[in-house]
N, C-alpha and C positions, 0 to 999 in steps of 0.2 A: 329366693336365691336367683341371681342373675348369671346367665351363661353367655359368654361372648363367642358366638358361633362364627366360624369362618364362612365366607360367602358361598362356598360350595357344599355346606352342610346339608345332608339329605332332608333333615327335619325342617330346617329353615326354608329350603326350596319348596317343600310341600306346603308349609304354612303360607308362604307368599303366593303360591299357585292358588290356594284356597281363597286368600284375600282378594286376588284379582278376579276369580270366578264369581265371588259374591260381593263385589264392589258395588256400592250404591252410587248413583250419579251425584255429582257435586251440586249442592244447593247454590242458588244464585248469590247468596251471601258469602259463600266459601271461595268464590273466584277472586283471585287477586287482580287488582286494577280492572274492575269490570267495565269501566268506561273506555278502555283501550282496545282497539281492534288490531289484531295481528294478521297481516296479509300473508297468505301462503307464498306468494311470489317474492316477498321480502325475504322469507326464510330460504327459498331456493337460491336467490341471487347472492345471499350472504352465507351460504352453507360453510364456506371455508372459515369465516370468522366465528360462526357459531360452533363449529367443530373445535376450533382453537380454544374457545372459552371452556367447552366441555373437557377438553384434554388438560387444560390448566387446572380445573377443579380436581380431576383425577390425579394429577401430579401432586397437588397439594395434599390430597387425601393419602397418597402413598408416603409422602414425606412426614405426615403427621397422622398416625393411625387413630388418634383420639377424635379426629374430625368426623362428624356424623351428619345425617340429613338436616337436622334442625339448624346446625351451624351454617351449612351450605345455603339453606333457604334464607337464613337471616342475612348473610352476606349478599346474596342476590337481591333480596328485598331492599336493602340499604343502597346498593348500587343502582337499582331501578329508580329509587327516589332521587338519587343524585342526578341521574341523566334526565329525569322528568323536569327537575328544576333547571338544568342546563338547556333543555329544549326551549324553555321560556326566556332564556337569556340571563338567568340569575345563577351565579356560582355559589352553591351552598352544598357542602359535603357534611354528611352526618354518618360516619362509620359506626358500626355496632359497638356496644360497650364491652361485650365479652371478648377475651383475647383471641380465641380461635376464629370467630367470624370476622373480627377486625383484621387479622392477618390475611385471611382469604380475600376480604374486600380489597385490601391494599395490593395483593398480588394480581387480582383481576383488573383493577383500575390501571396498574402499570402495564399489564398485558395489552389492554385495549389501547392505551396511549402508544405503545410500541407498534401495534398493528396499524394504527392511523398514520404514524410516521412512515412505516414501510410502504403503505398504499400511496401516500403523498409523493414519495420518491419515484414510484413507478409511473412511467408515461402511459397514458390511456386509461388509468384507473381513477375514478373519482373517490375521494376519501369518504369514509362512513360519516353520516350525519348523526348528530346527537339523537334525533328522533328515531333513526333506524336502530341505533345501539339500544335505546330505551325499549323499543318493541321486541328486539331479540332477547333482551334480558327478561322482559315480561313473559315471553314465550318459554324460556328455560325455567322461570319461576313457576309457571303454570304446569309444565311437565313435571317439575320436581314435586309440587304439591300433589299431583295426581299419582305419581309413582311411589311417593313416600307414604308410609302407613300412619304417620303422625306420632309415633312413639319416640321418646327422647333419645333412645340409643339406636334408632333405625339407620340402616345403611342401604335401604331399598333403592333410593334414587341413585346413590353412588354405584350400586351394582347394575342398575339400569344403564348408567353411562358406560360402565365397563363392557356391557353387552353391545353397546353401540360402537365401541372402539376396541374390539377384542385383540387385534394384533399389537396395538400400541400398549394396552394395559398388560398384556402378557410379556412384552419386551421389558416393561418397567418392573414387573414383578419377579423376573427371573433372578435367582440368587446364585452366587458362586457355588460350584459343585465340589470344591475341594474341602475336605473335612480335616480340620486341624485338631489334634489331640489336646 
């Protein structure tokens, strides 16, 4: 029997706490894009863009409750592959086949394109390079793999993102308080 617990369920929180306390270190084969080095300075410099991507993922999850960690990780993985090929000068997109990750992939790609356009219009800002975007997505993908428990219906990574942006997530989740008969 499968139970779809809300993110604030006491049993779910206890289980996640137990998993974090007993987490085994990732094996070298489990690290995505092991040949890619993500610089901490890159993350600090582009914190706004990285936060925007995280918030876009949360917004998509709010609009589509069926979106879970595996779909988010699939979309991020495909997006990372796209930017890896763009970094080498080749334009090759391969969005995920499943509908949910494909939709998220498209939303994230559009968001990144809009972000680049906004930065190009502002004086004094250098637009994000494909290599920087690739490394930021790899960073998010690694964090997602670490925070997710690997189960098909897991929302641990999404809940981790909600914890990083509590005021934005709470503002989006607020429902109308008028009860209609």
